[in-house]
C-alpha positions in Angstrom: -26.1 1.5 18.6 -23.8 4.0 16.7 -20.1 3.8 17.4 -17.7 6.7 17.5 -16.7 5.8 13.9 -20.3 6.2 12.7 -20.2 9.8 13.9 -16.8 10.5 12.4 -17.0 9.0 8.9 -19.0 11.9 7.5 -20.4 11.4 4.0 -19.1 7.8 3.4 -18.5 7.0 -0.3 -20.3 4.0 -1.7 -17.0 3.2 -3.5 -13.9 4.9 -4.8 -11.9 4.7 -8.0 -8.2 5.4 -7.9 -6.7 7.6 -10.7 -2.9 8.0 -10.9 -2.3 11.5 -12.1 0.9 12.5 -13.9 1.9 15.0 -16.5 0.9 12.5 -19.2 -2.5 12.0 -17.4 -3.5 15.4 -16.0 -6.8 16.7 -14.6 -8.2 17.1 -18.1 -7.6 13.5 -19.0 -9.3 12.4 -15.7 -12.2 14.7 -16.6 -12.6 12.9 -19.9 -13.1 9.5 -18.2 -15.7 10.8 -15.7 -18.7 9.6 -17.8 -17.3 6.1 -18.0 -16.6 6.0 -14.3 -20.1 7.3 -13.5 -21.6 4.7 -15.7 -19.5 2.0 -14.0 -21.2 3.0 -10.7 -18.4 4.5 -8.6 -19.4 7.3 -6.2 -16.0 9.0 -5.7 -12.8 9.5 -7.7 -9.7 9.0 -5.5 -6.9 11.2 -6.9 -3.2 10.6 -6.3 -1.4 13.7 -4.7 -2.4 16.9 -6.4 0.0 19.5 -4.8 3.1 20.8 -6.4 5.8 18.1 -6.7 9.1 17.5 -8.3 8.9 18.3 -12.0 8.0 15.2 -14.0 7.1 13.1 -11.0 5.1 10.1 -11.9 3.5 9.8 -8.5 3.3 13.1 -6.7 4.4 12.0 -3.2 7.5 14.2 -3.6 5.7 17.4 -2.6 7.7 20.7 -3.0 5.0 23.3 -2.3 1.9 22.8 -0.1 0.4 26.1 -1.1 -0.3 25.3 -4.8 -2.0 22.7 -6.9 0.4 21.1 -9.3 0.8 23.1 -12.5 1.9 20.1 -14.6 -1.5 18.6 -13.9 -3.5 21.7 -14.9 -3.2 23.7 -11.7 -6.0 24.7 -9.4 -8.4 25.7 -12.3 -7.9 22.2 -13.7 -8.7 20.5 -10.4 -11.8 22.6 -9.8 -13.0 21.9 -13.4 -12.5 18.2 -12.7 -14.5 18.5 -9.5 -17.3 20.3 -11.3 -17.5 17.7 -14.0 -17.5 14.9 -11.5 -20.2 16.6 -9.4 -22.4 17.0 -12.5 -22.1 13.2 -13.0 -22.9 12.5 -9.4 -19.3 11.9 -8.2 -17.2 13.4 -5.5 -13.4 13.6 -5.1 -11.1 12.1 -2.5 -7.6 13.6 -2.3 -4.4 11.7 -1.3 -2.4 14.0 1.0 1.2 13.6 2.2 1.8 15.0 5.7 4.9 13.1 6.6 7.5 14.4 4.1 8.6 16.8 1.4 11.1 16.4 -1.5 14.7 17.4 -1.3 14.5 18.3 -4.9 16.8 19.3 -7.7 17.0 22.2 -7.9 16.8 22.7 -4.2 15.1 26.1 -4.4 11.9 24.3 -5.5 11.4 23.5 -1.8 11.3 27.1 -0.4 11.1 26.2 3.3 14.1 23.8 3.0 16.0 26.4 0.9 15.5 29.0 3.6 16.6 26.6 6.4 19.8 25.8 4.4 20.4 29.5 4.0 19.5 30.7 7.5 20.1 27.6 9.7 18.3 26.9 13.0 17.2 30.6 13.3 15.1 30.4 10.2 11.3 30.5 10.8 11.1 27.4 8.7 13.6 25.4 10.9 10.6 24.1 12.9 9.3 22.4 9.8 12.0 19.6 9.7 13.4 17.0 12.1 17.0 18.1 12.0 19.6 17.2 14.6 21.5 20.5 14.7 23.9 19.1 17.4 25.2 16.4 15.0 27.7 16.9 12.2 29.1 20.1 13.6 25.7 21.9 13.3 25.5 21.4 9.5 22.7 19.6 7.7 24.2 16.7 5.8 22.9 16.9 2.2 23.7 13.5 0.5 23.0 14.8 -3.0 26.4 14.4 -4.8 27.2 11.5 -7.2 30.8 11.3 -5.9 32.7 12.2 -2.8 33.1 16.0 -2.9 36.3 18.0 -3.3 36.6 21.6 -2.3 37.7 22.6 -5.8 34.5 21.3 -7.2 32.5 24.1 -5.6 32.2 27.6 -7.0 30.8 30.5 -5.0 28.8 33.1 -6.9 29.1 36.0 -4.5 26.8 38.3 -6.5 23.8 35.9 -6.6 24.5 34.5 -3.1 24.8 30.9 -4.5 27.2 28.0 -4.1 27.5 25.9 -7.3 28.6 22.3 -7.8 28.2 21.4 -11.4 24.5 22.0 -12.2 23.6 22.1 -8.5 23.0 25.3 -6.6 23.0 25.8 -2.8 22.2 29.1 -0.9 25.1 30.9 0.7 24.8 31.8 4.4 24.6 35.6 4.8 28.0 37.1 5.5 30.0 34.2 4.2 30.4 35.1 0.5 33.8 36.8 1.0 35.4 33.9 2.8 38.1 31.7 1.2 36.6 28.5 -0.1 37.5 26.1 2.7 36.3 28.5 5.4 33.2 29.3 3.2 32.2 25.6 3.0 32.7 25.1 6.8 30.6 28.2 7.5 27.4 27.0 5.8 24.4 25.5 7.6 24.7 22.4 5.4 27.4 20.1 4.1 26.9 18.7 0.5 28.0 15.1 0.6 28.3 11.9 -1.4 24.9 10.1 -1.5 26.4 7.0 0.2 27.1 9.0 3.4 23.4 9.1 4.2 23.5 5.6 5.5 25.6 6.5 8.5 25.8 10.2 8.8 22.3 11.6 7.9 21.0 14.0 10.6 17.5 14.7 9.4 14.5 12.4 9.5 13.5 11.0 6.1 10.8 8.8 4.6 12.0 5.2 5.1 15.5 5.2 3.6 14.9 7.8 0.9 17.1 10.7 1.6 15.6 13.0 -1.0 12.3 12.9 1.0 12.8 14.9 4.3 10.4 14.4 7.2 8.0 17.2 8.1 7.0 18.1 11.7 3.3 18.4 11.3 2.9 17.9 15.1 3.8 21.6 15.3 0.5 23.5 15.0 2.1 26.2 12.8 3.6 23.6 10.5 0.3 21.8 10.3 -1.5 25.1 9.4 1.0 26.0 6.7 1.2 22.6 5.1 -2.6 22.0 5.2 -4.1 25.4 4.3 -4.7 24.6 0.6 -6.1 21.1 1.3 -8.4 22.5 3.9 -9.5 25.2 1.5 -10.4 22.6 -1.1 -12.4 20.6 1.5 -14.2 23.8 2.7 -15.1 24.7 -0.9 -16.5 21.3 -1.6 -13.9 20.4 -4.2 -12.9 17.4 -2.0 -15.2 15.2 0.2 -12.6 12.8 1.5 -8.9 12.5 2.3 -6.5 9.6 2.3 -3.6 10.1 4.7 -0.3 8.8 3.4 2.1 6.9 5.7 0.4 7.9 9.0 2.9 5.8 10.9 5.7 8.2 10.0 4.2 11.0 12.1 5.5 11.8 15.6 1.9 11.8 17.0 -0.5 10.2 14.6 -3.6 10.5 16.9 -2.8 14.1 17.7 -2.5 14.9 14.0 -5.7 13.1 13.1 -7.6 14.9 15.8 -6.3 18.3 14.6 -7.2 17.3 11.1 -10.7 16.2 12.1 -11.3 19.4 13.9 -10.2 21.3 10.7 -12.3 19.4 8.2 -15.3 18.7 10.3 -17.4 15.6 10.6 -18.6 15.7 7.0 -15.2 14.6 5.5 -14.4 10.9 5.0 -10.9 10.2 6.2 -8.9 7.0 5.9 -5.3 6.3 6.8 -2.6 4.3 5.0 -1.8 1.9 7.9 -0.5 -1.6 7.6 -2.0 -3.8 10.4 -0.6 -7.1 11.5 -3.0 -10.0 11.5 -4.1 -9.6 15.1 -3.6 -5.8 15.3 -6.4 -3.3 15.2 -6.5 0.4 14.4 -6.2 2.4 17.7 -9.8 3.0 18.8 -9.3 6.7 19.5 -8.3 7.7 16.0 -11.1 9.8 14.5 -11.1 8.2 11.1 -13.3 5.9 9.1 -10.6 3.3 9.0 -7.6 2.2 6.9 -7.0 2.2 3.1 -7.7 -1.5 3.1 -4.6 -3.8 3.1 -6.0 -5.7 6.0 -9.0 -6.6 3.8 -6.7 -7.6 0.9 -5.0 -10.1 3.1 -8.3 -11.7 4.2 -9.7 -11.9 0.6 -6.5 -13.3 -0.8 -6.0 -15.7 2.1 -9.5 -17.2 2.2 -9.0 -18.3 -1.5 -5.6 -19.9 -0.8 -5.2 -23.6 -0.1 -3.4 -24.0 3.3 -2.2 -27.5 2.6 -0.9 -26.6 -0.8 0.8 -23.4 0.5 2.5 -25.5 3.2 3.7 -28.0 0.5 5.0 -25.1 -1.6 6.9 -23.8 1.4 8.5 -27.2 1.9 9.5 -27.5 -1.7 10.8 -24.0 -1.8 13.1 -24.6 1.2 14.3 -27.9 -0.3 14.9 -26.3 -3.8 16.5 -23.1 -2.7 18.0 -23.9 0.7 16.3 -20.7 2.1 15.4 -20.4 5.8 11.8 -20.2 6.9 9.7 -17.0 7.0 10.5 -16.0 10.6 14.2 -16.4 10.2 14.1 -14.6 6.9 12.2 -11.6 8.3 14.5 -11.3 11.4 17.7 -11.5 9.3 16.3 -8.8 6.9 15.4 -6.6 9.8 18.9 -6.8 11.3 20.5 -6.1 8.0 18.3 -3.0 7.3 18.6 -1.6 10.8 22.4 -1.9 10.9 22.8 -0.9 7.3 20.3 1.4 5.6 19.0 2.7 8.9 22.3 2.9 10.7 22.0 6.7 11.1 18.6 6.4 12.7 19.7 3.5 14.9 22.8 5.5 16.1 20.6 8.5 17.0 18.2 6.3 19.0 21.1 4.6 20.8 22.6 8.1 21.7 19.2 9.2 23.0 18.8 6.0 25.1 22.1 6.5 26.9 24.9 4.0 27.5 22.8 1.6 29.7 19.8 0.8 27.5 21.5 1.5 24.2 22.2 -2.2 23.5 18.5 -2.9 23.8 17.4 -0.5 21.1 18.4 -2.7 18.2 17.1 -5.9 19.6 13.7 -4.4 20.7 13.2 -2.8 17.3 13.7 -6.2 15.6 11.4 -7.9 18.1 8.3 -5.8 17.5 5.6 -7.7 15.7 3.8 -4.6 14.3 4.9 -1.6 12.2 5.1 0.7 15.2 4.1 0.5 18.8 1.3 2.8 20.1 0.0 3.5 23.6 -1.4 0.3 24.9 1.7 -1.4 23.4 1.0 -4.7 21.7 2.0 -7.8 23.5 5.5 -8.8 22.3 6.0 -12.4 21.1 7.6 -14.2 24.1 10.1 -15.9 21.9 11.1 -12.6 20.2 11.4 -10.8 23.6 13.5 -13.7 25.0 15.8 -13.5 22.0 16.1 -9.7 22.4 16.9 -10.1 26.1 19.5 -12.8 25.4 21.2 -10.7 22.7 21.3 -7.3 24.6 20.7 -8.3 28.2 17.4 -8.1 30.1 18.3 -4.8 31.7 19.0 -3.1 28.4 15.7 -4.3 26.9 13.7 -3.4 30.0 15.4 0.1 30.0 14.3 0.8 26.4 10.8 -0.4 27.1 10.7 2.0 30.1 11.9 4.8 27.9 9.2 4.2 25.3 6.6 4.4 28.1 7.8 7.5 29.9 9.7 9.7 27.4 7.3 11.0 24.6 10.1 12.3 22.4 12.1 9.0 22.5 8.9 7.0 22.1 8.0 9.0 18.9 11.4 8.6 17.3 11.5 4.9 18.3 8.1 4.4 16.7 9.0 6.3 13.6 12.1 4.2 13.1 10.1 1.0 13.8 7.7 1.9 11.0 10.5 2.5 8.6 12.3 -0.7 9.6 9.2 -2.9 9.1 8.5 -1.4 5.7 12.0 -1.7 4.4 12.9 -5.0 5.9 9.6 -6.8 5.3 8.0 -5.2 2.2 11.2 -4.3 0.4 13.5 -7.1 1.4 12.1 -10.2 3.1 9.1 -10.3 0.7 11.6 -10.6 -2.1 13.6 -13.3 -0.4 10.9 -15.6 0.8 8.9 -16.7 -2.2 7.1 -20.1 -1.8 3.9 -18.4 -2.9 4.4 -14.9 -4.3 0.7 -14.0 -4.1 1.2 -14.0 -0.3 4.1 -11.5 -0.4 1.9 -8.5 -0.6 1.6 -5.3 1.4 -0.2 -6.2 4.6 0.3 -10.0 3.9 1.7 -12.7 6.1 3.9 -15.0 4.0 4.4 -17.3 6.9 0.7 -17.8 7.2 -0.8 -17.1 3.7 -4.1 -18.9 4.1 -7.2 -17.5 6.0 -9.9 -19.8 7.1 -13.6 -19.1 6.3 -14.3 -18.6 10.0 -11.5 -16.0 10.2 -12.8 -14.2 7.1 -16.3 -14.1 8.5 -15.1 -12.8 11.9 -13.0 -10.1 10.2 -16.0 -8.9 8.1 -18.4 -9.0 11.1 -15.9 -6.9 13.1 -15.4 -4.5 10.2 -19.2 -4.0 9.8 -19.6 -3.4 13.6 -16.6 -1.2 14.3 -15.5 0.6 11.1 -18.0 0.1 8.3 -16.6 3.1 6.5 -13.1 1.6 6.3 -11.5 1.3 2.9 -10.9 -2.1 1.2 -8.7 -2.8 -1.8 -7.4 -5.6 -4.1 -5.0 -3.6 -6.4 -3.3 -0.3 -5.6 -0.3 1.8 -6.8 1.7 0.0 -4.1 0.7 -3.6 -4.6 3.6 -5.8 -5.9 1.2 -7.7 -8.1 -2.3 -6.8 -9.2 -5.3 -9.0 -8.1 -5.4 -10.6 -11.5 -1.8 -11.7 -11.2 -2.2 -12.9 -7.6 -5.3 -14.9 -8.6 -3.3 -16.9 -11.1 -0.3 -17.4 -8.7 -2.5 -18.5 -5.8 -4.0 -21.2 -8.0 -0.7 -23.0 -7.6 -1.5 -23.6 -3.9 -4.2 -26.0 -5.2 -1.6 -27.9 -7.3 2.0 -27.5 -6.1 3.1 -30.1 -8.7 2.5 -27.4 -11.4 5.5 -25.5 -10.1 7.9 -28.3 -11.2 11.6 -27.7 -10.8 12.4 -24.3 -12.4 15.8 -24.3 -14.2 18.6 -21.9 -13.6 21.9 -21.4 -11.7 20.1 -19.3 -9.0 17.3 -21.5 -7.7 15.5 -18.7 -5.8 15.4 -16.5 -8.8 14.3 -19.4 -11.0 11.4 -20.1 -8.6 10.4 -16.4 -8.5 10.6 -16.1 -12.3 8.5 -19.2 -12.8 5.7 -17.9 -10.6 5.9 -14.3 -11.9 5.6 -15.5 -15.5 2.6 -17.7 -14.7 1.0 -14.8 -12.9 1.5 -12.4 -15.7 0.7 -14.8 -18.5 0.4 -13.6 -22.0 0.5 -9.8 -21.9 1.8 -6.8 -23.9 5.6 -6.4 -23.7 5.7 -9.5 -21.5 9.4 -10.3 -21.6 10.5 -6.7 -21.0 8.1 -6.2 -18.1 9.0 -9.5 -16.5 12.7 -8.8 -16.8 12.3 -5.4 -15.2 10.3 -6.8 -12.3 12.8 -9.6 -11.8 15.7 -7.1 -11.8 14.0 -5.0 -9.2 13.3 -8.1 -7.2 16.9 -9.2 -7.0 18.0 -5.7 -6.1 15.5 -5.5 -3.3 16.4 -9.0 -2.0 20.0 -7.8 -1.8 21.4 -11.3 -1.8 23.6 -11.0 -4.9 23.1 -7.4 -6.0 21.4 -4.3 -4.6 20.4 -0.8 -5.5 23.5 0.7 -3.9 26.0 -2.1 -4.7 25.1 -3.5 -8.1 26.8 -6.6 -9.5 26.6 -6.1 -13.3 27.8 -9.6 -14.0 25.0 -11.2 -12.0 22.4 -8.7 -13.2 23.2 -9.5 -16.8 21.9 -13.1 -16.2 18.5 -11.9 -14.9 16.8 -11.2 -18.3 17.4 -14.8 -19.2 15.0 -15.9 -16.5 12.2 -13.9 -18.1 12.1 -16.4 -21.0 9.4 -18.6 -19.4 6.3 -20.5 -20.5 3.7 -18.1 -19.3 0.6 -20.3 -19.4 -1.1 -22.1 -16.6 -2.3 -25.6 -17.3 -6.0 -25.4 -18.4 -7.3 -26.7 -15.1 -5.4 -24.1 -13.2 -6.5 -21.4 -15.6 -10.0 -22.2 -14.6 -9.0 -22.1 -11.0 -7.5 -18.7 -11.6 -10.8 -17.5 -13.1 -12.7 -18.8 -10.1 -10.2 -17.0 -7.8 -10.4 -13.7 -9.7 -14.2 -13.6 -9.8 -14.3 -14.7 -6.2 -11.9 -12.0 -5.1 -14.0 -9.4 -7.0 -17.3 -10.5 -5.5 -16.0 -10.7 -1.9 -14.2 -7.3 -2.2 -17.2 -5.5 -3.6 -19.9 -7.2 -1.5 -18.2 -7.3 1.9 -18.3 -4.5 4.5 -16.2 -1.4 3.9 -15.8 1.1 1.1 -14.2 -0.8 -1.9 -11.7 0.9 -4.1 -11.2 -0.1 -7.7 -7.7 0.7 -9.1 -7.6 2.4 -12.5 -8.4 -0.1 -15.2 -8.9 -2.9 -12.7 -12.7 -3.1 -13.4 -11.6 -5.4 -16.2 -8.6 -7.7 -16.6 -5.6 -5.9 -15.1 -2.4 -7.8 -15.0 0.4 -5.7 -13.5 3.6 -6.3 -11.6 5.5 -4.1 -9.1 5.9 -0.4 -9.8 6.5 1.2 -12.2 4.6 -1.5 -14.1 1.5 -0.9 -12.0 1.5 2.8 -12.9 1.4 2.3 -16.7 -1.3 4.2 -18.6 -4.7 2.8 -17.7 -7.1 1.3 -20.2 -10.7 2.2 -19.5 -13.1 -0.4 -21.0 -15.9 2.0 -22.2 -16.8 0.0 -25.3 -17.0 -3.3 -23.5 -19.2 -1.8 -20.7 -21.5 -0.3 -23.3 -21.8 -3.6 -25.1 -22.6 -5.4 -21.8 -25.2 -2.8 -20.9 -26.8 -3.4 -24.3 -27.4 -7.0 -23.4 -24.3 -8.8 -24.9 -22.9 -11.8 -23.0 -19.4 -11.3 -21.5 -16.5 -12.4 -23.7 -14.1 -14.3 -21.4 -13.0 -13.7 -17.8 -12.1 -10.0 -18.4 -15.7 -9.1 -19.3 -17.1 -11.4 -16.7 -15.1 -9.4 -14.1 -16.3 -6.1 -15.7 -20.0 -7.2 -15.6 -19.7 -8.3 -11.9 -17.8 -5.1 -10.9 -20.4 -2.8 -12.6 -23.3 -4.8 -11.1 -22.0 -4.4 -7.5 -20.8 -0.8 -7.8 -24.2 0.2 -9.2 -26.0 -1.6 -6.4 -23.8 0.1 -3.8 -24.5 3.5 -5.4 -28.2 3.1 -6.0 -29.3 0.8 -3.2 -26.8 1.3 -0.3 -29.3 -0.2 2.2 -28.5 -3.6 0.7 -25.0 -3.4 2.1 -25.7 -3.3 5.8 -25.1 -5.9 8.4 -23.2 -9.2 7.9 -24.3 -12.8 8.4 -22.2 -15.8 7.4 -24.1 -18.5 5.4 -23.1 -22.1 5.8 -23.5 -24.6 2.9 -24.5 -28.1 3.7 -23.2 -31.2 2.0 -20.0 -33.0 1.0 -18.4 -29.9 -0.6 -19.6 -27.3 1.9 -16.1 -26.2 2.6 -15.7 -25.0 -1.0 -18.5 -22.4 -0.7 -17.8 -19.1 1.0 -21.1 -17.2 1.3 -22.6 -14.4 3.4 -25.7 -12.3 3.5 -26.0 -8.6 4.0 -29.3 -8.5 5.9 -30.3 -5.4 4.0 -31.2 -7.8 1.1 -28.1 -9.2 -0.6 -26.4 -12.6 -0.8 -22.9 -13.3 -2.1 -21.5 -16.8 -2.8 -18.0 -17.7 -4.1 -16.3 -20.9 -4.9 -13.2 -21.7 -2.8 -10.4 -23.9 -4.1 -12.2 -24.8 -7.3 -9.5 -27.1 -8.6 -9.6 -29.2 -5.4 -13.4 -29.2 -5.7 -13.3 -30.6 -9.2 -10.8 -33.3 -8.2 -13.2 -34.3 -5.4 -16.2 -34.8 -7.7 -17.7 -31.3 -7.8 -20.6 -29.9 -5.8 -22.7 -33.1 -5.8 -25.7 -32.6 -3.6 -24.2 -29.6 -1.6 -26.9 -27.0 -0.9 -26.8 -23.4 0.2 -29.7 -22.5 2.5 -30.8 -18.9 1.7 -32.3 -16.5 4.2 -36.1 -16.2 4.0 -37.6 -14.6 0.9 -37.3 -15.0 -2.8 -33.9 -14.1 -4.3 -33.1 -12.9 -7.8 -29.8 -13.6 -9.5 -28.3 -10.2 -10.5 -26.1 -11.7 -13.3 -28.6 -14.3 -14.6 -31.6 -12.4 -15.8 -34.8 -14.1 -14.7 -33.3 -16.7 -12.4 -34.7 -16.7 -8.9 -34.3 -19.0 -5.8 -35.6 -19.6 -2.4 -35.0 -22.0 0.4 -32.1 -24.4 0.0 -30.5 -24.1 -3.5 -28.2 -26.7 -4.9 -24.8 -25.2 -5.5 -24.4 -27.1 -8.7 -27.4 -25.1 -10.0 -26.6 -21.8 -8.4 -23.0 -21.8 -9.7 -23.5 -23.6 -13.0 -22.7 -20.6 -15.2 -19.9 -19.0 -13.2 -18.0 -19.7 -9.9 -19.8 -16.8 -8.1 -23.4 -15.8 -7.4 -24.9 -12.4 -6.5 -28.5 -12.4 -5.3 -30.9 -9.7 -4.2 -34.0 -10.3 -2.2 -37.2 -9.5 -4.2 -39.2 -6.7 -2.7 -36.4 -5.9 -0.3 -35.2 -2.5 0.8 -32.0 -0.8 -0.1 
């Protein structure tokens, strides 16, 4: 029986391919690779944000003008030309849109709505666009844009042009204030230019996470929604775009209301997914009219099912002994407390004021206690231990008072939830993940470092649920936000099968030495390896904020970081083979399981990347290798094995979508059954991957383990001419490679 999601997914892509647009890779460059991507088998191109952004932006999430397509990328003519070329090759476009925030750019006038608010104050027609607390800071918007604490003599009013200047910066003068003496003039403005450090405690507008140059937008207001979405809706109506990715939906005041308004505007024919990080036991709110998430929940399951739980636990034990670091739960709670009382102190203070003197003490503790990014109606059950700790710290009455406010006061609930989302992102992804590092492949967006392994039963249950409830949901392995690409994680997670391979890294900072060792093994031999590794390690120690940070840098400590990049980058041969099995297994599971898989630019072949900006380097598109494989050549090494497997599955998804319906786990039989993860798509496809291949080899291999196939005769897609039926020995099925992809002869699809 069709579910609500079936009705609302519209034209669901067979797969998507993410392209990171930037001035060096504009629409015309994307247009040039369309033939390759069509040949690869993708059905839709997923473009990073295309609206006008801060000049030179390498990502486009710093939108400055919602009414125009970005000129640096080729403008609207360039986007429409790309859409036309894609359409002629059988591809559609999916656009990444940013409803939550806009840039506070330099120069400020690039953001016209914000400029007008700064000039006209709360009476501006644009004042409704932004979450500004006009009662705080004497009715002035704090603008933390100055490199140093300001002095009145540093400002120069230009009375003829109506501008206030501070060095190269320009601010609008409030009407009627140009003739005032400088101190009175500064006090009379609707804004107060301030030192950037003042944002931590004095900011009075909502921002994206802790980034003060991204100001929150009130899309819950129908007029603001209409103004900020008019161009995107036009592109959907004109057929330029067939799908939308919604960035940071948790940041919105009313995500469900926003999504319902968006669905009404785009109709049922537009595929919509949301960037939403789900905890392990959390599900997307059932009332959201979207196909699903962008896929980090799938990433966790794919990575986790190929991670050895015993080895991961042993690495955690060794890490604690080697570094003296606390366990994951304590690390996460400490990071949350630090971020909430430090980087988010202004947001915390605003919530405490709104809560009132009684419940105020409970705000901090309850925010720390929540197990998910943000609470929604039908509030998730709080962990009893975390709730007890919150009550002990703040008092049961204060915690109960805040929970009551969340239930009955929509405005407080929205701001509490928005702060919760920012807190989880900054304290987990951007701090605790950099502090707790027993197995770096587990410290990934959407991951659970305290429980990195996923059992086969849990993987199958997740896939069956995805197929039943949200078959159009996105799935990913590598993105522009992953801290390590799938290829790097495949190498690191191999260490869970042989913790001895970690050894005892050398260095005066044990935690950094451990992180450097795993990162080097994950990256392996790669172009500009030492420089890239040093850059990633430097970012890591600043995010961890144990010895240095982005805002309080310790030059002496940071000078030692590059030395940790001088590491032996090679895995032992037996673990290199395990990494190959992991990578091909991840690729197979991702592209064969339920959902809409996305391939990140260049990741159809070997793609080893670290945290941004490393993962946004110019992409390499393997046109020649794909052409050679299509001509009948055998793959040359794991990179081309991955390419051949990716192309085979993407082409099947595009040409025979009926194969990818339903989901049935397949259980191997025999002494090594636990090392085979297999499933059937009842439409006519079987996928089988090797789990924990290094452990398998140590135990004597497959021996007489057999995989019973569903009825029918099955052809191996990657081994021309090979066919099977009944129970097939895994030593035979997986003799050439650690994965198998079979299609039923005479089947549908």
